[in-house]
KOLDREN-839739 format. One record per atom (N, C-alpha, C): residue in one letter; x, y, z. Coordinates in steps of 0.2 Angstrom, whole numbers, padded with zeros to 4 digits, always signed. Example, Ala and Ser with C-alpha at 12.3 -4.5 7.8 and 13.67 -1.06 7.14 Angstrom:
<atoms>
A+0066-0028+0039 A+0062-0022+0039 A+0066-0016+0039 S+0064-0011+0035 S+0068-0005+0036 S+0064+0000+0039 
</atoms>
This chain:
<atoms>
M+0003-0006+0001 M-0001+0000-0002 M+0004+0006-0002 E+0003+0011-0007 E+0007+0017-0006 E+0002+0025-0004 L+0005+0029-0001 L+0002+0035+0000 L-0003+0036-0004 R-0001+0035-0013 R-0006+0036-0018 R-0011+0033-0018 H-0012+0027-0017 H-0019+0024-0016 H-0022+0026-0011 L-0021+0031-0002 L-0025+0033+0000 L-0028+0041-0002 R-0024+0043-0007 R-0026+0049-0009 R-0032+0047-0013 Y-0029+0043-0017 Y-0036+0041-0027 Y-0043+0038-0023 F-0040+0035-0015 F-0046+0031-0013 F-0051+0037-0008 I-0048+0042-0004 I-0051+0047-0005 I-0053+0052-0009 A-0052+0054-0013 A-0054+0058-0020 A-0061+0054-0021 I-0060+0047-0023 I-0067+0047-0025 I-0072+0045-0021 A-0069+0042-0015 A-0075+0040-0010 A-0080+0050-0009 E-0073+0053-0009 E-0076+0060-0009 E-0083+0063-0016 H-0081+0062-0019 H-0082+0064-0025 H-0089+0059-0027 A-0089+0051-0025 A-0092+0047-0024 A-0094+0047-0035 S-0089+0044-0036 S-0087+0046-0044 S-0080+0047-0045 F-0079+0039-0047 F-0072+0039-0053 F-0071+0045-0056 R-0076+0045-0063 R-0072+0051-0067 R-0069+0057-0064 A-0074+0060-0059 A-0073+0067-0057 A-0066+0066-0052 A-0065+0060-0050 A-0060+0059-0043 A-0053+0060-0049 A-0053+0057-0054 A-0048+0058-0060 A-0047+0065-0063 E-0053+0068-0062 E-0051+0075-0066 E-0047+0079-0060 E-0051+0076-0056 E-0045+0081-0048 E-0038+0080-0047 L-0036+0074-0050 L-0030+0070-0048 L-0027+0070-0054 F-0026+0071-0061 F-0025+0072-0065 F-0023+0066-0068 V-0026+0060-0067 V-0024+0055-0069 V-0030+0051-0075 S-0027+0046-0076 S-0034+0041-0081 S-0040+0041-0076 Q-0043+0036-0080 Q-0050+0032-0075 Q-0048+0027-0075 P-0045+0023-0082 P-0043+0018-0081 P-0039+0016-0072 T-0032+0022-0076 T-0027+0021-0071 T-0030+0021-0062 L-0035+0024-0062 L-0039+0026-0055 L-0042+0017-0054 S-0044+0017-0057 S-0049+0009-0057 S-0044+0004-0054 Q-0038+0003-0061 Q-0033-0001-0057 Q-0031+0000-0050 Q-0030+0004-0047 Q-0025+0006-0043 Q-0031+0005-0038 M-0036+0006-0039 M-0042+0002-0033 M-0041-0002-0031 K-0042-0007-0036 K-0042-0015-0037 K-0039-0016-0034 D-0030-0014-0034 D-0025-0017-0029 D-0025-0014-0023 L-0026-0010-0023 L-0028-0008-0015 L-0035-0013-0012 E-0038-0015-0017 E-0044-0022-0010 E-0041-0025-0013 K-0039-0029-0017 K-0032-0034-0017 K-0030-0035-0011 E-0026-0029-0009 E-0024-0031-0003 E-0026-0030+0004 L-0033-0025+0004 L-0037-0026+0010 L-0041-0031+0011 G-0042-0033+0005 G-0047-0042+0005 G-0053-0041+0003 C-0056-0036+0003 C-0064-0034+0004 C-0065-0027-0003 D-0071-0028-0003 D-0073-0020-0009 D-0073-0015-0004 L-0072-0011-0008 L-0072-0001-0004 L-0078+0001-0007 F-0081+0000-0013 F-0085+0003-0016 F-0089-0002-0021 E-0099+0002-0021 E-0100-0002-0025 E-0105+0001-0027 R-0109+0000-0033 R-0113+0005-0038 R-0121+0002-0035 A-0122+0013-0037 A-0128+0016-0033 A-0130+0019-0038 G-0135+0015-0042 G-0138+0020-0047 G-0134+0020-0054 R-0131+0026-0054 R-0126+0028-0061 R-0120+0031-0056 G-0121+0031-0050 G-0114+0031-0044 G-0111+0026-0042 I-0108+0027-0038 I-0104+0025-0033 I-0106+0026-0026 R-0106+0020-0021 R-0105+0023-0012 R-0101+0019-0012 L-0098+0019-0004 L-0093+0014+0002 L-0098+0011+0003 T-0092+0004+0004 T-0095-0003+0006 T-0097+0000+0012 G-0098-0007+0017 G-0096-0004+0026 G-0091-0005+0025 E-0085-0012+0022 E-0077-0008+0024 E-0077-0001+0022 G-0079-0002+0016 G-0076+0007+0013 G-0075+0012+0020 S-0081+0012+0021 S-0085+0016+0027 S-0079+0018+0032 V-0080+0012+0034 V-0072+0011+0040 V-0068+0012+0040 F-0063+0012+0031 F-0058+0011+0032 F-0056+0017+0028 F-0061+0023+0027 F-0061+0029+0024 F-0057+0033+0030 Q-0062+0033+0036 Q-0060+0037+0044 Q-0052+0036+0043 Y-0050+0030+0044 Y-0044+0030+0043 Y-0039+0031+0040 A-0040+0031+0036 A-0035+0032+0028 A-0036+0042+0028 R-0040+0044+0033 R-0039+0051+0030 R-0037+0054+0037 K-0038+0052+0043 K-0032+0050+0048 K-0028+0049+0047 A-0022+0044+0041 A-0016+0042+0039 A-0016+0050+0035 L-0019+0055+0032 L-0017+0056+0027 L-0015+0065+0031 N-0020+0065+0036 N-0020+0071+0040 N-0012+0072+0044 V-0011+0065+0049 V-0006+0065+0051 V+0000+0066+0049 L+0000+0063+0040 L+0007+0061+0039 L+0007+0071+0035 D+0000+0075+0034 D+0001+0081+0032 D+0002+0088+0037 E+0004+0086+0045 E+0005+0089+0051 E+0014+0088+0051 G+0016+0078+0050 G+0022+0077+0046 G+0027+0084+0044 Q+0022+0083+0038 Q+0027+0089+0033 Q+0027+0095+0035 A+0023+0097+0040 A+0021+0103+0039 A+0028+0105+0047 A+0029+0099+0051 A+0034+0101+0056 A+0040+0100+0052 V+0040+0096+0048 V+0048+0097+0044 V+0049+0102+0040 D+0044+0104+0036 D+0045+0112+0035 D+0046+0117+0041 E+0044+0119+0046 E+0045+0122+0052 E+0053+0121+0055 F+0057+0118+0050 F+0064+0114+0052 F+0068+0123+0052 D+0065+0124+0045 D+0068+0129+0045 D+0066+0137+0045 E+0069+0143+0049 E+0064+0149+0049 E+0060+0153+0045 L+0058+0149+0039 L+0053+0153+0036 L+0045+0147+0038 L+0041+0151+0040 L+0034+0149+0041 L+0033+0149+0035 R+0031+0142+0033 R+0025+0139+0030 R+0019+0133+0029 G+0019+0133+0024 G+0015+0124+0024 G+0008+0126+0026 R+0002+0123+0029 R-0004+0123+0028 R-0008+0124+0035 L-0013+0130+0036 L-0016+0129+0042 L-0024+0128+0042 R-0028+0122+0045 R-0033+0124+0044 R-0037+0122+0050 V-0043+0129+0047 V-0046+0133+0058 V-0054+0135+0054 G-0056+0131+0060 G-0063+0130+0059 G-0066+0136+0067 V-0070+0138+0062 V-0075+0144+0066 V-0083+0142+0065 V-0085+0146+0072 V-0093+0145+0072 V-0095+0151+0067 Q-0100+0152+0062 Q-0105+0157+0059 Q-0103+0162+0061 T-0108+0166+0070 T-0107+0170+0071 T-0101+0172+0075 V-0096+0170+0072 V-0090+0171+0075 V-0085+0173+0071 G-0085+0170+0066 G-0082+0171+0059 G-0083+0177+0056 A-0089+0179+0058 A-0091+0187+0052 A-0086+0193+0057 Y-0086+0192+0064 Y-0084+0199+0067 Y-0076+0197+0070 L-0073+0191+0070 L-0069+0192+0073 L-0063+0188+0070 I-0064+0182+0065 I-0058+0179+0061 I-0057+0184+0053 P-0061+0188+0049 P-0055+0194+0045 P-0053+0194+0044 K-0051+0202+0052 K-0046+0204+0054 K-0040+0200+0055 V-0040+0193+0059 V-0037+0189+0062 V-0032+0185+0056 V-0037+0183+0050 V-0033+0179+0045 V-0029+0187+0039 S-0033+0190+0040 S-0030+0195+0036 S-0020+0197+0037 Q-0022+0200+0044 Q-0014+0202+0047 Q-0012+0196+0049 F-0012+0188+0047 F-0009+0184+0048 F-0006+0183+0042 S-0011+0185+0037 S-0008+0180+0028 S-0003+0188+0027 R-0003+0196+0030 R+0001+0199+0030 R+0010+0195+0033 D+0007+0191+0040 D+0015+0191+0041 D+0018+0186+0040 F+0014+0180+0038 F+0018+0173+0036 F+0014+0173+0030 P+0018+0175+0023 P+0012+0172+0016 P+0014+0169+0014 A+0019+0163+0017 A+0020+0156+0015 A+0016+0152+0015 V+0011+0153+0023 V+0006+0149+0025 V+0001+0149+0022 E-0003+0143+0019 E-0007+0144+0015 E-0014+0143+0022 V-0018+0145+0023 V-0026+0147+0029 V-0031+0145+0026 R-0034+0140+0027 R-0042+0138+0024 R-0044+0138+0031 V-0048+0142+0031 V-0055+0145+0038 V-0062+0139+0035 A-0066+0137+0039 A-0070+0135+0037 A-0078+0136+0040 E-0080+0138+0040 E-0089+0139+0046 E-0091+0134+0047 L-0091+0132+0052 L-0096+0125+0053 L-0100+0126+0059 S-0101+0119+0061 S-0104+0120+0067 S-0102+0117+0072 A-0105+0118+0078 A-0100+0118+0083 A-0098+0109+0083 S-0102+0105+0081 S-0101+0098+0081 S-0095+0096+0078 Q-0099+0099+0069 Q-0092+0099+0064 Q-0085+0101+0067 I-0084+0105+0072 I-0078+0107+0071 I-0075+0103+0075 E-0079+0100+0081 E-0077+0095+0087 E-0076+0089+0082 S-0077+0085+0079 S-0076+0081+0074 S-0069+0081+0067 G-0069+0087+0066 G-0066+0091+0062 G-0056+0089+0067 L-0059+0092+0073 L-0051+0093+0077 L-0050+0085+0080 H-0056+0082+0081 H-0053+0074+0082 H-0051+0070+0076 D-0055+0070+0072 D-0050+0068+0066 D-0045+0070+0061 G-0043+0077+0063 G-0037+0079+0061 G-0037+0083+0055 S-0043+0083+0053 S-0045+0089+0047 S-0044+0098+0049 L-0045+0098+0056 L-0044+0104+0058 L-0039+0106+0063 D-0034+0111+0062 D-0028+0111+0066 D-0030+0114+0072 L-0035+0117+0072 L-0037+0124+0075 L-0045+0126+0075 A-0046+0129+0082 A-0054+0130+0081 A-0057+0136+0086 V-0060+0140+0083 V-0062+0148+0088 V-0072+0145+0089 S-0073+0141+0094 S-0080+0139+0095 S-0084+0141+0100 F-0087+0138+0103 F-0090+0135+0109 F-0087+0130+0116 E-0087+0132+0121 E-0082+0126+0126 E-0085+0121+0125 P-0083+0116+0123 P-0083+0109+0121 P-0085+0106+0128 V-0092+0099+0127 V-0093+0098+0134 V-0091+0090+0133 G-0087+0088+0139 G-0085+0081+0139 G-0081+0078+0135 Q-0076+0084+0133 Q-0071+0078+0126 Q-0061+0080+0130 R-0062+0074+0131 R-0054+0075+0136 R-0048+0075+0129 T-0050+0074+0124 T-0046+0074+0119 T-0044+0082+0115 L-0047+0086+0119 L-0047+0093+0116 L-0045+0098+0121 S-0042+0103+0120 S-0038+0107+0126 S-0042+0115+0124 Y-0044+0118+0129 Y-0046+0126+0126 Y-0045+0131+0131 E-0046+0138+0126 E-0044+0142+0133 E-0050+0149+0132 V-0054+0149+0137 V-0057+0153+0136 V-0057+0161+0132 L-0059+0164+0129 L-0058+0169+0126 L-0063+0176+0128 F-0068+0175+0127 F-0071+0179+0130 F-0078+0175+0133 D-0084+0181+0132 D-0090+0177+0132 D-0095+0182+0127 E-0100+0178+0125 E-0105+0179+0121 E-0110+0181+0124 Q-0112+0187+0124 Q-0120+0188+0127 Q-0128+0190+0121 F-0134+0186+0121 F-0136+0187+0115 F-0143+0194+0117 V-0146+0197+0115 V-0147+0201+0113 V-0155+0201+0109 L-0162+0204+0111 L-0164+0204+0104 L-0163+0210+0098 I-0161+0207+0093 I-0161+0214+0089 I-0166+0217+0082 V-0169+0223+0083 V-0174+0224+0079 V-0171+0230+0075 D-0177+0233+0072 D-0177+0241+0068 D-0180+0246+0072 K-0178+0251+0070 K-0181+0255+0073 K-0189+0258+0075 R-0191+0256+0070 R-0198+0253+0069 R-0203+0248+0073 H-0198+0244+0075 H-0200+0239+0080 H-0203+0241+0086 A-0209+0236+0090 A-0212+0238+0097 A-0207+0239+0101 F-0203+0236+0102 F-0196+0236+0108 F-0191+0242+0106 A-0189+0244+0100 A-0184+0248+0098 A-0184+0252+0104 N-0188+0256+0107 N-0184+0260+0114 N-0185+0258+0120 R-0183+0249+0119 R-0183+0248+0126 R-0176+0247+0125 K-0171+0245+0132 K-0165+0244+0134 K-0163+0236+0135 K-0168+0233+0137 K-0169+0227+0141 K-0175+0223+0140 V-0175+0220+0141 V-0183+0214+0140 V-0182+0207+0143 R-0187+0206+0148 R-0188+0198+0148 R-0189+0192+0144 V-0186+0186+0143 V-0190+0182+0139 V-0199+0182+0140 V-0199+0180+0145 V-0207+0182+0147 V-0212+0186+0141 D-0207+0193+0141 D-0212+0199+0141 D-0211+0198+0130 L-0206+0192+0129 L-0208+0191+0120 L-0212+0185+0120 N-0216+0182+0123 N-0222+0180+0123 N-0227+0182+0116 E-0226+0177+0112 E-0230+0179+0105 E-0226+0185+0103 T-0222+0185+0104 T-0218+0190+0099 T-0214+0189+0093 P-0217+0188+0085 P-0214+0185+0079 P-0206+0184+0079 L-0203+0182+0077 L-0197+0180+0080 L-0191+0178+0073 C-0186+0179+0071 C-0182+0177+0066 C-0177+0173+0069 L-0175+0165+0069 L-0171+0163+0071 L-0167+0157+0065 L-0163+0158+0069 L-0158+0150+0065 L-0162+0145+0066 T-0159+0142+0060 T-0164+0134+0063 T-0161+0130+0069 R-0164+0126+0069 R-0159+0121+0077 R-0154+0118+0075 D-0152+0117+0067 D-0143+0114+0068 D-0141+0119+0071 Y-0141+0124+0074 Y-0132+0127+0077 Y-0136+0127+0085 C-0131+0129+0087 C-0129+0131+0094 C-0133+0137+0097 T-0133+0141+0093 T-0136+0146+0094 T-0142+0146+0095 R-0148+0144+0090 R-0154+0143+0091 R-0156+0138+0098 R-0153+0132+0099 R-0152+0127+0106 R-0153+0129+0109 M-0147+0136+0112 M-0147+0139+0119 M-0155+0143+0119 V-0158+0147+0111 V-0161+0152+0113 V-0168+0148+0116 D-0170+0139+0114 D-0176+0139+0114 D-0175+0135+0123 A-0170+0137+0123 A-0167+0133+0133 A-0168+0138+0136 A-0168+0144+0134 A-0168+0151+0137 A-0178+0152+0138 F-0180+0150+0133 F-0186+0151+0132 F-0191+0145+0136 L-0189+0138+0135 L-0191+0135+0141 L-0191+0136+0148 D-0185+0138+0150 D-0183+0139+0155 D-0189+0146+0161 A-0191+0149+0155 A-0197+0157+0156 A-0203+0153+0155 S-0203+0146+0154 S-0211+0144+0151 S-0213+0146+0148 V-0209+0148+0141 V-0214+0152+0135 V-0212+0150+0128 I-0217+0149+0125 I-0215+0145+0118 I-0213+0149+0111 P-0209+0149+0110 P-0206+0154+0105 P-0211+0156+0099 T-0212+0162+0096 T-0217+0162+0091 T-0211+0162+0086 V-0208+0158+0083 V-0204+0157+0076 V-0208+0158+0069 A-0209+0165+0067 A-0209+0165+0061 A-0206+0164+0055 I-0199+0166+0057 I-0195+0164+0051 I-0188+0161+0053 E-0186+0156+0049 E-0179+0151+0051 E-0174+0152+0046 M-0168+0156+0048 M-0164+0157+0042 M-0158+0153+0045 T-0154+0152+0038 T-0148+0144+0040 T-0142+0151+0040 S-0142+0157+0042 S-0136+0162+0041 S-0136+0167+0047 V-0132+0170+0049 V-0130+0175+0052 V-0135+0182+0050 E-0130+0183+0044 E-0133+0186+0040 E-0140+0188+0035 G-0142+0183+0035 G-0147+0181+0034 G-0154+0184+0037 C-0154+0183+0046 C-0157+0184+0049 C-0155+0193+0051 L-0151+0194+0052 L-0149+0203+0051 L-0152+0205+0045 G-0153+0204+0040 G-0154+0204+0033 G-0163+0205+0033 V-0166+0201+0036 V-0173+0201+0038 V-0175+0206+0043 V-0171+0208+0048 V-0174+0213+0051 V-0172+0218+0050 E-0167+0221+0046 E-0166+0227+0040 E-0172+0228+0039 S-0177+0223+0034 S-0180+0226+0029 S-0186+0225+0032 G-0186+0225+0038 G-0196+0226+0042 G-0195+0222+0044 G-0192+0214+0045 G-0197+0208+0047 G-0196+0207+0055 P-0198+0200+0055 P-0198+0201+0063 P-0190+0202+0067 A-0192+0202+0074 A-0184+0203+0077 A-0183+0197+0079 A-0173+0195+0079 A-0167+0191+0080 A-0166+0192+0086 I-0163+0185+0086 I-0163+0185+0094 I-0154+0184+0091 L-0150+0186+0093 L-0141+0182+0091 L-0135+0186+0097 P-0129+0183+0097 P-0125+0186+0099 P-0126+0196+0098 H-0124+0198+0105 H-0123+0205+0101 H-0117+0206+0098 L-0112+0203+0097 L-0107+0207+0092 L-0108+0204+0083 A-0113+0201+0083 A-0114+0197+0077 A-0120+0205+0072 L-0119+0210+0078 L-0121+0215+0074 L-0117+0219+0070 S-0109+0219+0072 S-0104+0221+0070 S-0106+0231+0069 K-0109+0232+0060 K-0108+0240+0061 K-0116+0242+0059 R-0122+0237+0059 R-0126+0236+0056 R-0130+0241+0061 K-0133+0246+0060 K-0140+0252+0063 K-0145+0249+0065 L-0143+0244+0068 L-0150+0240+0072 L-0151+0243+0079 H-0156+0242+0082 H-0156+0242+0089 H-0154+0237+0092 A-0150+0234+0099 A-0149+0228+0103 A-0153+0231+0110 V-0157+0224+0110 V-0160+0227+0118 V-0160+0219+0121 R-0154+0222+0130 R-0154+0215+0131 R-0159+0211+0134 I-0156+0206+0134 I-0163+0200+0137 I-0159+0198+0142 E-0164+0197+0149 E-0164+0196+0155 E-0171+0192+0157 R-0169+0186+0161 R-0171+0182+0167 R-0175+0176+0161 P-0170+0173+0156 P-0163+0173+0160 P-0160+0176+0154 V-0153+0177+0156 V-0149+0182+0153 V-0145+0175+0148 I-0144+0174+0139 I-0142+0169+0138 I-0135+0172+0133 K-0132+0167+0138 K-0123+0168+0134 K-0119+0162+0135 R-0114+0163+0133 R-0110+0157+0131 R-0103+0157+0131 S-0100+0155+0132 S-0090+0157+0131 S-0087+0155+0124 V-0086+0158+0121 V-0080+0158+0114 V-0073+0154+0115 C-0072+0150+0113 C-0065+0149+0115 C-0060+0146+0110 L-0053+0145+0111 L-0049+0144+0107 L-0047+0134+0108 I-0048+0133+0104 I-0050+0125+0104 I-0044+0122+0101 R-0041+0116+0100 R-0037+0112+0099 R-0035+0105+0100 R-0032+0102+0098 R-0030+0094+0099 R-0025+0092+0105 N-0026+0088+0109 N-0023+0086+0115 N-0013+0083+0114 S-0018+0081+0108 S-0012+0076+0103 S-0007+0079+0101 L+0001+0078+0100 L+0004+0082+0097 L+0005+0087+0098 G+0013+0090+0097 G+0012+0098+0099 G+0008+0104+0093 E+0010+0108+0096 E+0006+0116+0091 E+0012+0116+0085 S+0010+0116+0080 S+0014+0121+0073 S+0016+0129+0077 R+0020+0129+0073 R+0022+0136+0074 R+0018+0140+0069 A+0014+0139+0066 A+0009+0142+0061 A+0004+0142+0066 S+0002+0138+0067 S-0004+0138+0074 S-0005+0142+0080 E+0002+0140+0084 E+0004+0148+0089 E+0003+0152+0088 A+0006+0156+0081 A+0005+0163+0079 A-0002+0164+0079 F-0007+0158+0074 F-0010+0160+0073 F-0016+0162+0082 S-0015+0157+0084 S-0017+0159+0090 S-0016+0165+0093 G-0012+0167+0093 G-0009+0174+0096 G-0015+0178+0093 L-0015+0180+0088 L-0017+0186+0084 L-0026+0185+0086 V-0029+0180+0087 V-0034+0178+0090 V-0034+0180+0095 R-0030+0179+0100 R-0030+0182+0107 R-0029+0189+0106 E-0025+0192+0104 E-0024+0198+0102 E-0032+0202+0102 A-0035+0200+0095 A-0041+0201+0094 A-0047+0201+0097 A-0046+0196+0101 A-0053+0193+0107 A-0052+0199+0114 V-0045+0201+0116 V-0045+0208+0117 V-0048+0213+0118 D-0047+0216+0111 D-0051+0221+0108 D-0059+0219+0109 I-0062+0213+0108 I-0067+0211+0109 I-0071+0213+0115 S-0068+0209+0121 S-0071+0208+0126 S-0066+0215+0131 
</atoms>
């Protein structure tokens, strides 16, 4: 088994297509097919099966895929460590960020990092908190800015600042002149919220449950920007972290009883040492977080 077998296998699995994988890898489709036959022969099992006009992983293939991806991620980390033996910081840094944080914290950090270390390729992915934890576990992410992980002994984290949620309204809203509002006061108030896929929404639902109030969800959106756009257009109020407002001309009403807040953290895996690129990026995140808090 050689490294190319793993790279070919992962590309085919991710595209669910030999043709698309061959185009990405710049190899012929017959060559790719033969390489997979060799890999399957060595493993003693079929890795793919036909699914209509496409293909999908077999049970054995799904199991092997997880290990193949981890193996390549570890090798990439090894290459990055070797690259850093000279004083030139280079390589690749993969960072996961939750949506609400990415909009107001990460752009400034990435811009500064790119100026300081132009030889390092930075890939930033906006993901849910659960996707970020999975990415850190399987090695597809090197570092993350997310919320405090629960019961994850394999991850270490440091709190950067606390995020407090507010009711966001435009100047025409009934609560536009209020400085604060209780959750119970929002009974029957139409709201625009993120979908339940997001930790933000689940926290809002928990606060309403604690106040024995059922939220009136008029609109659900899959992005913070979408929620803010609805409010700006004269739609229902939104409940989001205060910092999501950025420079928008909207009004934030403090939410009390209960207060809705969470800790934003810098998270990494406990395994292996932190790369110089990761250390440098972490330092810039800490500096940006001080300005926010």
